[in-house]
C-alpha positions in Angstrom: 57.2 13.7 -21.7 57.8 11.3 -18.9 55.0 12.9 -16.9 52.5 12.2 -19.7 53.7 8.6 -19.9 53.2 8.1 -16.2 49.8 9.9 -16.2 48.6 7.8 -19.2 49.8 4.5 -17.5 48.0 5.5 -14.3 44.9 6.5 -16.2 44.8 3.2 -18.1 45.4 1.2 -14.9 42.5 3.1 -13.2 40.2 2.4 -16.2 41.2 -1.3 -16.2 40.7 -1.6 -12.4 37.2 0.1 -12.6 36.2 -2.2 -15.5 37.3 -5.3 -13.6 35.4 -4.1 -10.5 32.2 -3.5 -12.5 32.5 -6.9 -14.1 33.1 -8.6 -10.7 30.1 -6.7 -9.2 27.8 -7.7 -12.1 28.9 -11.4 -11.9 28.3 -11.3 -8.1 24.8 -9.8 -8.6 24.0 -12.2 -11.4 25.1 -15.2 -9.2 23.1 -13.8 -6.3 20.0 -13.5 -8.4 20.4 -16.9 -9.9 17.8 -18.9 -8.0 19.5 -22.0 -6.7 16.9 -24.6 -5.6 16.7 -24.5 -1.8 15.7 -27.8 0.0 13.2 -27.4 2.8 14.3 -30.0 5.4 11.9 -31.7 7.8 10.8 -30.2 11.1 10.9 -26.7 9.8 9.5 -23.6 11.5 8.5 -20.9 9.1 9.5 -17.5 10.4 7.4 -14.5 9.6 8.3 -10.9 10.7 5.5 -8.5 11.3 7.9 -5.7 10.5 8.2 -6.7 6.9 6.5 -4.4 4.4 4.5 -6.3 1.7 3.8 -4.6 -1.5 1.2 -6.0 -3.9 3.8 -7.5 -6.2 7.1 -9.1 -5.2 10.2 -6.8 -5.1 13.5 -8.0 -6.5 16.4 -6.4 -4.5 19.7 -7.0 -6.4 21.8 -5.4 -3.7 20.0 -7.3 -1.0 20.9 -10.5 -2.7 24.6 -9.8 -2.0 24.0 -9.1 1.7 23.7 -11.8 4.3 20.8 -10.2 6.2 18.9 -8.8 3.2 16.6 -10.9 1.0 17.2 -10.8 -2.7 13.4 -11.1 -3.3 10.6 -9.9 -1.1 7.4 -11.8 -1.8 4.3 -9.7 -2.6 1.2 -9.8 -0.3 -0.8 -12.4 -2.3 2.4 -14.4 -2.8 2.9 -14.4 1.0 -0.6 -15.5 1.6 -0.2 -18.4 -0.8 3.1 -19.4 0.8 1.4 -19.5 4.2 -1.4 -21.6 2.7 1.2 -23.9 1.0 3.0 -24.3 4.4 -0.3 -25.6 5.9 -0.1 -28.7 3.6 3.7 -29.0 3.6 4.8 -31.9 5.8 8.2 -30.3 6.3 6.7 -27.3 8.1 5.7 -27.9 11.7 4.4 -24.4 12.4 5.0 -20.7 12.2 7.0 -18.4 14.4 5.7 -14.9 14.2 8.4 -12.3 15.3 6.6 -9.2 16.4 8.6 -6.1 15.6 6.4 -3.4 14.3 4.0 -3.5 11.3 4.4 -1.0 8.4 1.5 -2.6 6.5 -2.0 -1.0 6.1 -5.1 -2.3 7.8 -6.4 -4.3 4.8 -3.0 -5.9 4.1 -2.7 -6.9 7.7 -6.2 -8.4 7.5 -5.2 -10.5 4.5 -2.1 -11.8 6.4 -4.1 -12.4 9.6 -6.8 -14.4 7.9 -4.1 -16.5 6.2 -2.6 -17.3 9.7 -6.1 -18.2 11.0 -6.6 -20.5 8.1 -3.1 -22.0 8.7 -4.1 -22.8 12.3 -7.0 -24.9 11.0 -4.4 -27.4 9.7 -3.6 -28.3 13.3 -0.1 -26.8 13.1 1.0 -24.2 15.6 1.5 -20.4 15.3 3.6 -18.8 18.1 4.1 -15.0 18.3 6.8 -13.3 20.4 7.8 -9.7 20.7 9.5 -7.2 22.9 7.4 -4.1 21.9 4.0 -4.8 20.4 2.4 -1.8 18.7 -1.4 -2.1 18.1 -1.2 -3.0 14.4 1.5 -5.6 15.1 -0.4 -7.0 18.1 -3.5 -7.3 15.9 -1.5 -9.6 13.6 0.0 -11.5 16.6 -3.4 -12.1 18.1 -4.1 -14.6 15.4 -1.5 -16.9 17.0 -2.1 -19.9 19.3 0.2 -18.4 21.8 1.3 -14.8 22.2 4.4 -14.2 24.3 5.8 -10.9 25.5 9.3 -10.1 26.8 9.2 -9.7 30.6 10.5 -6.1 30.2 8.6 -5.3 27.0 5.3 -3.6 26.4 2.0 -3.9 24.5 0.5 -0.7 23.1 -3.3 -0.9 23.7 -4.5 2.7 23.8 -6.9 3.0 20.9 -6.7 4.6 17.5 -6.2 8.3 16.6 -5.9 10.2 13.4 -4.0 13.5 13.2 -3.7 15.9 10.3 -0.9 18.4 9.7 -2.2 21.8 8.5 0.0 24.0 6.4 -2.1 27.1 6.0 0.0 29.0 8.6 3.2 27.9 7.0 2.0 29.1 3.5 0.9 32.4 5.0 4.3 33.0 6.5 5.9 32.3 3.2 3.3 34.5 1.4 2.2 31.6 -0.8 -1.5 31.8 -1.6 -3.2 28.5 -2.6 -6.3 29.1 -4.8 -8.4 26.0 -4.2 -11.4 24.6 -6.2 -13.3 21.5 -5.0 -16.5 19.6 -5.1 -17.9 17.7 -2.2 -18.3 19.0 1.4 -16.3 16.0 2.7 -13.5 16.4 0.2 -10.8 17.2 2.7 -7.7 16.6 0.7 -7.2 20.4 0.4 -8.0 21.2 4.1 -4.3 21.3 5.2 -3.9 24.1 2.7 -7.0 26.2 3.5 -7.7 25.5 7.2 -5.9 25.4 10.5 -8.0 22.6 11.9 -10.5 20.0 10.8 -13.8 21.2 9.3 -16.8 19.8 11.0 -17.6 17.6 8.0 -14.2 16.1 8.0 -14.3 15.5 11.8 -17.6 13.6 11.3 -16.4 11.4 8.5 -13.0 10.6 10.2 -14.7 9.9 13.5 -17.1 7.5 11.8 -14.7 5.5 9.7 -12.0 5.5 12.4 -14.7 4.0 14.7 -15.4 1.3 12.1 -11.7 0.4 11.8 -11.3 0.3 15.6 -14.4 -1.8 16.0 -13.0 -4.3 13.5 -9.7 -4.4 15.5 -11.6 -5.0 18.8 -13.7 -7.7 17.2 -10.7 -9.6 15.8 -8.7 -9.4 19.0 -11.8 -10.2 21.1 -12.6 -13.3 19.2 -9.0 -14.5 19.3 -8.5 -13.8 23.0 -12.1 -14.7 24.1 -12.6 -11.2 25.5 -15.7 -9.2 24.7 -15.2 -5.9 22.8 -16.6 -3.7 25.5 -14.1 -5.0 28.0 -11.3 -4.5 25.5 -12.4 -0.9 24.8 -12.4 -0.4 28.6 -8.8 -1.5 28.8 -7.9 1.2 26.3 -10.0 3.9 27.8 -8.6 3.4 31.2 -5.0 2.8 29.9 -4.8 -0.4 31.9 -2.1 -2.0 29.8 1.0 -0.2 31.1 3.3 -3.0 32.2 4.0 -6.5 30.8 2.3 -7.9 33.9 -0.9 -6.0 32.9 -0.9 -7.6 29.5 -0.7 -11.0 31.1 -3.3 -10.1 33.8 -5.8 -8.9 31.3 -5.2 -11.9 29.0 -3.8 -10.1 26.0 -0.7 -12.4 26.1 -0.2 -16.0 27.2 3.1 -15.5 29.0 6.1 -13.3 29.7 9.2 -15.0 28.4 12.6 -14.3 26.9 13.5 -15.4 23.4 15.6 -18.4 24.7 12.6 -19.6 26.6 10.5 -19.3 23.4 13.1 -21.3 21.5 13.0 -24.1 24.1 9.2 -24.3 23.7 9.5 -24.2 19.9 12.0 -27.1 20.0 9.3 -29.2 21.7 6.6 -28.2 19.3 8.9 -28.9 16.2 10.2 -32.2 17.5 13.7 -30.8 17.7 16.2 -32.4 20.1 17.4 -30.2 23.0 21.0 -30.0 21.7 20.0 -29.4 18.1 19.2 -26.1 16.4 15.7 -25.3 15.3 15.3 -25.5 11.6 14.1 -21.9 11.2 13.0 -21.2 7.6 12.7 -17.5 6.6 9.9 -16.5 4.3 12.5 -15.7 1.6 14.1 -19.1 1.8 10.7 -20.8 1.8 9.7 -18.8 -1.3 12.9 -19.9 -3.1 12.4 -23.5 -2.1 8.7 -23.7 -3.0 7.1 -23.9 -6.4 3.7 -22.3 -5.9 1.1 -23.8 -8.4 0.0 -21.5 -11.2 -3.0 -23.7 -12.0 -4.0 -26.0 -14.8 -5.5 -25.9 -18.2 -5.4 -23.5 -21.2 -7.6 -20.8 -19.7 -6.1 -18.0 -17.7 -7.2 -15.4 -15.2 -5.2 -12.2 -15.4 -4.3 -10.7 -12.0 -3.4 -7.0 -12.6 -1.8 -5.2 -9.7 -2.4 -1.4 -9.4 -0.7 0.2 -6.4 0.2 3.8 -5.7 -0.6 7.3 -7.0 -2.5 7.5 -10.3 -0.6 9.7 -12.8 -0.9 10.4 -16.5 1.6 9.2 -19.2 4.3 6.6 -18.6 6.5 5.9 -15.6 9.0 3.2 -14.5 8.7 4.2 -10.9 7.5 1.7 -8.3 4.2 2.4 -6.5 2.8 4.4 -9.5 -0.2 3.7 -11.6 0.7 5.4 -14.9 -2.2 5.6 -17.3 -0.3 4.6 -20.5 1.4 1.7 -18.8 -1.9 0.3 -17.5 -3.7 0.8 -20.8 -1.1 -1.5 -22.3 -1.4 -4.1 -19.5 -5.2 -4.1 -19.5 -5.4 -4.3 -23.3 -3.0 -7.2 -23.3 -5.3 -9.1 -21.0 -8.4 -8.1 -23.0 -6.9 -9.2 -26.3 -5.5 -12.4 -25.0 -8.1 -15.1 -26.0 -6.8 -17.4 -23.3 -7.5 -14.9 -20.6 -11.1 -15.5 -19.6 -11.4 -13.0 -16.7 -9.5 -10.1 -15.2 -8.9 -9.6 -11.4 -7.9 -6.0 -10.9 -6.2 -5.5 -7.5 -6.4 -1.8 -6.5 -4.4 -0.3 -3.7 -4.5 3.4 -4.3 -5.7 6.7 -2.8 -6.1 8.2 -6.3 -4.4 10.9 -8.2 -5.0 12.5 -11.6 -8.7 12.6 -12.5 -7.9 12.4 -16.2 -5.6 9.4 -15.8 -8.3 7.7 -13.7 -10.8 8.3 -16.5 -8.4 6.9 -19.1 -7.9 3.7 -17.1 -11.6 3.4 -16.4 -12.2 3.5 -20.1 -9.8 0.7 -20.9 -11.3 -1.4 -18.1 -14.8 -0.7 -19.4 -13.7 -2.1 -22.8 -12.3 -5.1 -21.1 -15.5 -5.7 -19.3 -17.4 -6.0 -22.6 -15.1 -8.9 -23.6 -14.8 -10.8 -20.3 -15.6 -10.5 -16.5 -13.7 -7.9 -14.5 -13.6 -8.3 -10.7 -11.9 -5.7 -8.4 -10.2 -6.6 -5.1 -9.5 -3.6 -2.9 -6.4 -3.3 -0.7 -5.7 -0.7 2.0 -7.1 2.1 -0.1 -9.3 2.2 -3.2 -10.5 5.8 -2.7 -11.2 8.7 -5.0 -9.3 7.9 -8.2 -8.8 4.4 -6.8 -12.5 4.1 -6.6 -12.9 5.7 -10.1 -10.9 2.9 -11.7 -12.9 0.3 -9.7 -16.5 1.3 -10.0 -17.2 -0.3 -13.4 -16.4 -3.9 -12.3 -18.8 -6.8 -12.4 -18.1 -7.4 -8.7 -16.1 -5.5 -6.1 -14.5 -7.0 -3.0 -13.1 -5.0 -0.1 -11.7 -5.9 3.3 -13.8 -4.6 6.3 -11.0 -2.1 7.0 -10.4 -0.9 3.4 -10.8 2.8 3.0 -12.8 3.6 -0.1 -15.2 6.0 -1.6 -14.0 9.6 -1.5 -16.0 10.4 -4.6 -15.0 14.0 -5.2 -12.4 16.1 -7.0 -10.4 19.2 -6.5 -7.9 21.5 -8.1 -5.1 23.7 -6.6 -3.3 26.6 -8.1 -0.5 28.4 -6.2 -0.1 32.2 -6.4 3.6 32.7 -5.5 3.9 36.3 -6.6 4.4 37.8 -3.1 6.7 34.9 -2.1 9.1 35.5 -5.0 8.9 39.3 -4.7 9.1 39.8 -0.9 11.2 36.7 0.1 13.5 36.3 -2.9 13.3 39.7 -4.7 12.1 38.0 -7.9 9.5 39.6 -10.1 7.8 38.5 -13.3 6.9 40.2 -16.6 6.2 39.1 -20.1 4.0 39.2 -23.2 1.2 37.0 -24.5 -0.8 36.5 -27.7 -4.1 35.7 -26.0 -5.8 36.8 -22.8 -5.4 33.4 -21.1 -2.1 32.2 -22.5 -0.4 32.4 -19.1 -3.3 30.8 -17.2 -1.7 28.8 -14.4 1.4 30.9 -13.9 2.6 30.9 -10.3 3.8 34.5 -10.8 0.4 36.2 -10.6 -3.0 35.7 -9.0 -5.9 34.3 -11.0 -8.6 36.6 -12.2 -12.2 36.1 -11.3 -12.9 34.9 -14.8 -10.1 32.3 -14.6 -11.4 31.1 -11.3 -14.8 30.4 -12.9 -13.1 28.5 -15.7 -11.3 26.2 -13.3 -14.3 25.7 -11.0 -16.3 24.8 -14.1 -13.7 22.2 -15.0 -13.8 20.8 -11.5 -17.6 20.6 -11.5 -17.6 18.9 -14.9 -15.1 16.3 -13.7 -17.1 15.7 -10.5 -20.2 15.2 -12.6 -18.4 12.7 -14.8 -17.1 10.8 -11.8 -20.5 10.5 -10.3 -22.0 9.3 -13.6 -19.4 6.5 -13.8 -20.5 5.4 -10.3 -24.2 5.6 -11.2 -23.6 3.4 -14.3 -21.1 1.0 -12.7 -23.0 0.4 -9.5 -26.5 0.8 -10.9 -27.5 3.3 -8.3 -29.9 6.2 -8.5 -28.1 9.5 -9.2 -29.6 11.1 -6.1 -28.2 8.2 -4.0 -24.8 8.6 -5.5 -24.8 12.3 -4.9 -25.6 11.8 -1.2 -22.9 9.2 -0.6 -20.3 11.0 -2.7 -19.3 14.5 -1.6 -15.7 13.3 -1.2 -16.6 11.2 1.8 -14.3 8.3 2.9 -16.0 5.1 3.9 -14.7 1.8 5.5 -15.2 -1.4 3.5 -18.1 -2.4 5.8 -19.8 1.0 5.3 -19.2 0.8 1.5 -20.9 -2.6 1.3 -24.0 -1.2 3.2 -24.1 1.7 0.8 -23.8 -0.4 -2.4 -20.3 0.9 -3.3 -18.8 -2.6 -3.0 -20.5 -6.0 -3.3 -18.7 -8.3 -0.8 -16.3 -8.3 2.1 -13.3 -10.5 1.3 -9.7 -10.7 0.1 -7.9 -11.6 -3.0 -8.7 -15.3 -2.7 -12.5 -14.6 -2.6 -12.2 -12.2 -5.5 -10.3 -14.7 -7.5 -12.9 -17.4 -6.9 -15.6 -15.0 -8.0 -13.7 -14.2 -11.2 -13.5 -18.0 -11.9 -17.2 -18.4 -11.3 -18.2 -15.5 -13.6 -16.0 -17.0 -16.3 -17.4 -20.4 -15.7 -13.9 -21.9 -15.1 -13.3 -25.1 -13.2 -9.6 -24.9 -13.8 -7.3 -22.1 -14.9 -3.8 -20.7 -14.7 -3.0 -17.4 -13.0 -1.1 -14.8 -15.1 0.2 -11.7 -13.2 0.6 -8.2 -14.7 2.6 -6.0 -14.9 5.8 -8.1 -15.3 8.3 -7.6 -12.5 11.0 -5.2 -13.7 14.4 -6.5 -14.7 16.6 -6.3 -11.6 19.7 -4.9 -13.3 17.7 -2.1 -15.0 15.9 -1.4 -11.8 19.2 -1.2 -9.9 20.8 1.2 -12.3 17.8 3.5 -12.5 16.7 3.4 -8.9 20.0 3.3 -6.9 20.6 7.0 -7.0 17.0 8.0 -6.3 16.8 5.5 -3.4 20.0 6.7 -1.8 18.9 10.4 -2.2 15.6 9.7 -0.6 17.2 7.9 2.4 19.6 10.8 2.8 16.7 13.3 2.8 14.8 11.2 5.4 17.9 11.0 7.6 18.6 14.7 7.5 15.0 15.8 8.0 14.2 13.2 10.7 10.8 14.0 12.2 10.3 16.9 9.6 10.3 14.5 6.7 6.5 14.2 6.9 6.2 18.0 6.5 8.6 17.9 3.5 6.6 15.1 1.9 3.3 16.9 2.4 4.7 20.2 0.9 6.1 18.1 -2.0 2.7 16.5 -2.5 1.0 19.9 -2.5 3.4 21.2 -5.1 2.7 18.3 -7.4 -1.1 19.0 -7.3 -0.6 22.4 -9.0 -2.6 22.8 -12.2 -4.2 19.4 -12.6 -7.7 18.3 -11.4 -7.2 15.6 -8.8 -9.4 12.7 -7.7 -7.4 12.0 -4.6 -8.2 11.1 -1.0 -7.0 13.3 1.9 -3.4 13.4 2.9 -2.4 10.0 4.2 -4.0 9.1 7.5 -1.8 8.0 10.4 -3.1 5.7 13.1 
């Protein structure tokens, strides 16, 4: 009896202790997330880190709010651009210190940030960049600065771009897994890793061409900033001349070789800070908290709808996902709101489900009948990403956006031999109709079933092209020639009529206002940022699991991710660009 009393007392104490801990944790998180007004003091230097990843919308990080070195809120890309623009007119900001430490952002996102820095410089304020190791995409951003400094023992990567694809055909053969692939478009290379051991000639041609366009844009940007012609810069890379820090200085890629304390001494002078005082460094997160960005004036609104990630059917609460039902609701809200006079649809997607793309296209087409719809393309707006863009009144892309990829495919996996010979598993069953088990991984497709699936892929491809013909007002023969699953750069896409103008979110927003005949308006962003507590509870386990998988697999994580992506393609027609390009 005494044992049960002790056990019960201990159990109740544990429950009470756990409850108190949870309450304390929630109070701490709530306090951390409560935005206390931050005062931006004079002589401030805004600190931007090139290693920060910027999503389209801001990210609220409840756990980060509790940690000293982690921001509780990471501004989105457009929000960051607006903060930089605001800093240009802020008397308390003397300049920007760009800490160069990698760059996980895509080409078009980097272009948006770089252009914002160039506009900031026009205010007469300084932009200084400093880094120890400068990779090419980080150096491209740093080259927008007045002064670029490198650690005396550091390095600048200036070796040119490359694109490498991992092919899984041999792996699948060893596992006795047989992919049965159906596609339209000779350049539609998304399935190549499953069916080839090297690039097809068509894929090599398209990749060489758009990679050359991206590299040309890189060289032009650096060349203009550093007053070096592009042929000379290309020669540096070809001959691998930038091997030591002294080489970067000799060939004028940087302005000096200095340690961080020497940079701080120079920043003190630039920011009117006394030698014995600390520089008033202001992180982007702090500046965001202490700054009220204007949302505009008047009753009229422009809806800015962010669409980033894979396109999927149904509903989803995952980040970086464009779920069709979620976006139908968001677009419909903007369409039915009488105060919303135009829609700016920001697309950053390599595509996904063809059906989900069609569903979103339909809702945007309905919105277009009621008010102007303008599309702004991010790093990618390809395949399904282009499907949901092509109906717009006007389309904007950055010069280094990857778009097009007008083509579709389907994949079915025959895993009969894998299960039988590797695992000793066999399948048997009954059915009430001949094709009731169509799509089963336990048997190969029949010739008749293959025809059914190819017909479906052909029909979807024809629908996709017809949407482009109608949206872009191009001849069907022209669309057929520039489709074929081919990926284009933003510059190429403009020349072909797939986009209207080269520009970023600001230019697209100005166009939406012109089309709606608005001299003043307020900006309304969709979808709403998720409640941080709900997001924490739902995403904590998944986030920890993903980090554990990355840590355990190391360099093999890319292979794991590619196999996982391939598995998710099974059984549904996809409008998706090739596996992610790495540069």
